[in-house]
ZAMARGU-4260 file (C-alpha; in steps of 0.2 Angstrom, whole numbers, plus 5000, padded with zeros to 4 digits):
<rodrens>
0) 4096/5492/4863 | 4108/5505/4870 | 4111/5521/4861 | 4122/5521/4846 | 4140/5526/4850
5) 4147/5541/4841 | 4164/5540/4832 | 4166/5559/4832 | 4166/5573/4845 | 4160/5586/4832
10) 4141/5584/4837 | 4143/5588/4855 | 4156/5602/4852 | 4145/5610/4838 | 4130/5611/4849
15) 4141/5619/4863 | 4147/5632/4850 | 4129/5635/4844 | 4124/5638/4862 | 4138/5650/4866
20) 4136/5660/4850 | 4117/5660/4848 | 4114/5664/4867 | 4124/5680/4865 | 4114/5684/4849
25) 4097/5681/4858 | 4102/5692/4872 | 4107/5705/4860 | 4090/5704/4851 | 4080/5704/4867
30) 4091/5717/4876 | 4094/5705/4890 | 4076/5706/4895 | 4070/5692/4907 | 4062/5677/4898
35) 4059/5663/4910 | 4061/5662/4929 | 4070/5679/4928 | 4083/5673/4916 | 4087/5680/4899
40) 4082/5670/4883 | 4100/5668/4879 | 4104/5660/4896 | 4090/5648/4894 | 4095/5643/4877
45) 4113/5641/4883 | 4107/5629/4897 | 4097/5619/4885 | 4111/5618/4873 | 4122/5611/4887
50) 4108/5599/4891 | 4108/5593/4873 | 4127/5591/4872 | 4129/5581/4887 | 4121/5565/4880
55) 4130/5567/4864 | 4146/5568/4874 | 4142/5552/4883 | 4140/5543/4867 | 4157/5548/4860
60) 4169/5533/4859 | 4187/5532/4855 | 4191/5550/4859 | 4210/5554/4858 | 4219/5560/4874
65) 4222/5578/4876 | 4241/5582/4878 | 4248/5586/4895 | 4251/5604/4891 | 4233/5606/4885
70) 4226/5598/4900 | 4237/5609/4911 | 4229/5624/4902 | 4211/5618/4905 | 4215/5614/4923
75) 4221/5632/4925 | 4205/5639/4917 | 4195/5629/4929 | 4206/5635/4944 | 4204/5653/4938
80) 4185/5650/4937 | 4185/5644/4955 | 4195/5658/4961 | 4184/5671/4953 | 4168/5663/4958
85) 4173/5661/4976 | 4179/5680/4976 | 4162/5685/4969 | 4153/5676/4983 | 4164/5684/4996
90) 4163/5701/4988 | 4144/5699/4987 | 4144/5702/4968 | 4131/5695/4957 | 4134/5682/4943
95) 4122/5673/4932 | 4119/5654/4932 | 4128/5651/4916 | 4144/5653/4925 | 4140/5636/4934
100) 4141/5628/4917 | 4159/5634/4913 | 4169/5620/4922 | 4157/5607/4916 | 4160/5612/4898
105) 4179/5613/4901 | 4180/5596/4909 | 4169/5589/4894 | 4181/5595/4881 | 4197/5590/4891
110) 4190/5572/4894 | 4184/5570/4876 | 4193/5582/4864 | 4191/5581/4845 | 4204/5572/4834
115) 4213/5582/4821 | 4199/5582/4808 | 4185/5586/4820 | 4196/5601/4827 | 4197/5608/4810
120) 4178/5605/4806 | 4174/5614/4823 | 4185/5629/4819 | 4177/5630/4802 | 4160/5629/4809
125) 4163/5641/4823 | 4170/5655/4813 | 4158/5653/4799 | 4143/5653/4811 | 4150/5669/4820
130) 4153/5678/4803 | 4135/5673/4797 | 4127/5680/4813 | 4137/5696/4811 | 4129/5698/4794
135) 4112/5695/4801 | 4114/5708/4814 | 4119/5721/4800 | 4104/5716/4790 | 4093/5719/4805
140) 4101/5736/4808 | 4098/5741/4790 | 4080/5735/4791 | 4078/5746/4807 | 4073/5730/4817
145) 4088/5731/4829 | 4102/5744/4831 | 4120/5736/4828 | 4129/5753/4832 | 4135/5761/4848
150) 4133/5779/4854 | 4152/5781/4850 | 4154/5793/4836 | 4163/5786/4820 | 4182/5790/4819
155) 4180/5790/4800 | 4163/5791/4791 | 4161/5776/4780 | 4145/5774/4769 | 4138/5756/4767
160) 4125/5753/4754 | 4121/5771/4755 | 4118/5769/4773 | 4130/5780/4784 | 4134/5771/4800
165) 4139/5787/4809 | 4144/5777/4824 | 4156/5763/4827 | 4149/5746/4823 | 4147/5733/4837
170) 4135/5720/4830 | 4130/5707/4843 | 4147/5707/4852 | 4143/5721/4864 | 4157/5733/4860
175) 4167/5739/4844 | 4183/5733/4851 | 4175/5715/4853 | 4168/5716/4836 | 4185/5722/4829
180) 4194/5708/4838 | 4183/5694/4831 | 4184/5702/4813 | 4203/5701/4814 | 4202/5683/4820
185) 4191/5679/4805 | 4203/5687/4793 | 4218/5678/4800 | 4210/5661/4801 | 4202/5663/4784
190) 4219/5666/4776 | 4223/5648/4782 | 4208/5640/4773 | 4204/5637/4755 | 4191/5641/4743
195) 4174/5649/4747 | 4178/5649/4766 | 4194/5659/4764 | 4184/5672/4754 | 4169/5673/4765
200) 4179/5674/4782 | 4192/5687/4775 | 4178/5698/4767 | 4167/5698/4782 | 4181/5699/4795
205) 4189/5714/4785 | 4172/5723/4785 | 4170/5720/4804 | 4187/5727/4808 | 4184/5742/4796
210) 4167/5747/4803 | 4171/5743/4821 | 4185/5756/4819 | 4196/5747/4833 | 4214/5752/4832
215) 4218/5738/4844 | 4210/5726/4831 | 4220/5733/4817 | 4236/5731/4827 | 4231/5713/4832
220) 4227/5709/4814 | 4244/5716/4808 | 4253/5705/4821 | 4242/5690/4815 | 4247/5693/4796
225) 4265/5695/4800 | 4265/5678/4810 | 4255/5670/4796 | 4269/5675/4784 | 4284/5669/4794
230) 4276/5653/4799 | 4270/5648/4781 | 4277/5634/4772 | 4284/5646/4759 | 4294/5656/4771
235) 4300/5640/4781 | 4306/5632/4765 | 4318/5647/4763 | 4327/5640/4779 | 4330/5658/4786
240) 4339/5657/4802 | 4327/5658/4817 | 4338/5672/4824 | 4335/5683/4809 | 4316/5679/4809
245) 4316/5684/4828 | 4326/5700/4824 | 4314/5705/4810 | 4299/5702/4822 | 4307/5713/4835
250) 4310/5727/4823 | 4292/5726/4817 | 4285/5726/4835 | 4296/5741/4840 | 4291/5750/4824
255) 4272/5746/4828 | 4274/5752/4846 | 4283/5768/4841 | 4269/5772/4828 | 4255/5769/4841
260) 4265/5780/4853 | 4266/5794/4840 | 4248/5793/4834 | 4240/5792/4852 | 4252/5794/4866
265) 4238/5790/4879 | 4233/5774/4870 | 4216/5780/4869 | 4215/5784/4887 | 4222/5767/4893
270) 4238/5774/4901 | 4227/5784/4913 | 4215/5770/4916 | 4230/5758/4919 | 4238/5770/4931
275) 4222/5772/4941 | 4219/5753/4942 | 4237/5750/4948 | 4235/5763/4961 | 4219/5754/4967
280) 4228/5737/4966 | 4241/5743/4979 | 4227/5744/4992 | 4224/5725/4991 | 4238/5716/4982
285) 4234/5699/4988 | 4215/5697/4986 | 4211/5712/4975 | 4198/5725/4978 | 4184/5715/4969
290) 4170/5722/4959 | 4164/5732/4974 | 4180/5741/4976 | 4181/5745/4957 | 4163/5751/4957
295) 4166/5762/4972 | 4182/5769/4965 | 4173/5773/4949 | 4158/5781/4958 | 4170/5792/4967
300) 4179/5797/4951 | 4195/5789/4956 | 4196/5780/4939 | 4196/5791/4923 | 4179/5791/4914
305) 4172/5780/4929 | 4178/5765/4919 | 4174/5748/4927 | 4184/5739/4914 | 4203/5738/4917
310) 4206/5738/4898 | 4219/5724/4900 | 4216/5706/4905 | 4231/5707/4916 | 4228/5723/4924
315) 4210/5720/4927 | 4213/5703/4935 | 4227/5711/4945 | 4216/5724/4953 | 4200/5715/4954
320) 4206/5698/4960 | 4224/5701/4966 | 4241/5694/4963 | 4237/5675/4965 | 4224/5675/4952
325) 4235/5685/4940 | 4249/5672/4942 | 4236/5659/4936 | 4231/5671/4921 | 4250/5673/4916
330) 4253/5654/4918 | 4238/5651/4906 | 4243/5663/4893 | 4262/5657/4893 | 4257/5639/4892
335) 4245/5643/4878 | 4258/5652/4869 | 4271/5638/4871 | 4257/5626/4864 | 4253/5635/4848
340) 4272/5638/4845 | 4275/5619/4846 | 4260/5616/4834 | 4268/5627/4820 | 4274/5612/4810
345) 4257/5603/4812 | 4245/5617/4808 | 4256/5628/4797 | 4255/5642/4811 | 4236/5644/4811
350) 4235/5642/4830 | 4249/5654/4833 | 4242/5667/4821 | 4225/5667/4828 | 4231/5666/4846
355) 4242/5681/4843 | 4227/5692/4838 | 4217/5686/4853 | 4232/5689/4865 | 4236/5706/4858
360) 4218/5711/4861 | 4218/5703/4878 | 4233/5714/4884 | 4224/5730/4879 | 4206/5725/4883
365) 4197/5714/4896 | 4190/5700/4885 | 4184/5689/4899 | 4181/5689/4917 | 4185/5670/4918
370) 4168/5666/4924 | 4159/5663/4907 | 4162/5655/4890 | 4157/5669/4878 | 4160/5672/4860
375) 4176/5681/4864 | 4183/5665/4872 | 4179/5654/4856 | 4196/5659/4847 | 4205/5655/4863
380) 4197/5638/4865 | 4198/5634/4846 | 4217/5638/4846 | 4220/5626/4860 | 4210/5612/4852
385) 4219/5615/4835 | 4236/5615/4843 | 4232/5599/4853 | 4229/5589/4837 | 4245/5580/4835
390) 4242/5574/4817 | 4247/5586/4803 | 4232/5592/4793 | 4230/5590/4774 | 4215/5602/4774
395) 4224/5619/4777 | 4229/5630/4764 | 4248/5632/4760 | 4248/5651/4763
</rodrens>
């Protein structure tokens, strides 16, 4: 007798999410030490997770078709992966084997995407899991088992249960800016849910934003909250003209940018970093300078603070991989933005609000190298899946 067919995509998708989140957590716990055949424990766990997910994926029956726009986004992600991996090989830059699993996962999701109910279940599961692991990392820090802080001094000293953090909090996310971004995502997504989940995600997310002390996350959170308001059913019932709404959003954006400019004209050093990266881009506009070019420039102090991160997903890609790869990134982001805007009547603006937080952070920080599927890519993938679900959801809160 053959294996029983599954009527839901949730099992294989939840296994993949566990693989991504727990792999990063395990590497955080073990400080990326070699575990098996020279590979880290996280990488081994991730590979096992994919191996478990594939049979579950094969058993999924009656999966809905992904809309053409969503398929185009996935195709662009695969193309970006191919460009970056090829460039890494030519450049002689190292990458770990988990990168080889990225296109497999993307094709699996595109071939058998979740229906509306499963997409919401997956989003709930993903963000609840991330929030729970974040709490675990703080408990481990309080117990003195594993440090969850950086060496970056706190901008404002905040005591937590009589324990002064002293330094900015990063959890298992690898950087305070990453932790702040995920915290902002949890808050915005939580506001679109009901009951205990809303309270849990908002409280944990707000704490992460607060203790990570990321101003980028605070601004992204503000953008997400504004979009949550203007896309809510309550606001839409007022039948305010779209031009008026657009004008209000433009005014808020201008006010926010001016406030940032007044508070920190250098954008925490980003202006100097961006200028150095763009000057480096001019030397190889088509192919980019690669990892080796950036490493060499940093070593020769051509980049402020010897920064090997462009602090912008656009500028970093432009300098590292050139104009063609950047066009793929822009096309991916623009198509994703169109998709989540179209989905507003179906998901009450959830996808747009979450994506706006992620996009704002991506424009001011390099969230992905396009080789790997890490925790920072989960909000992006989730918004695509939620926005692709054509049926309206009865499970979301009427915020």
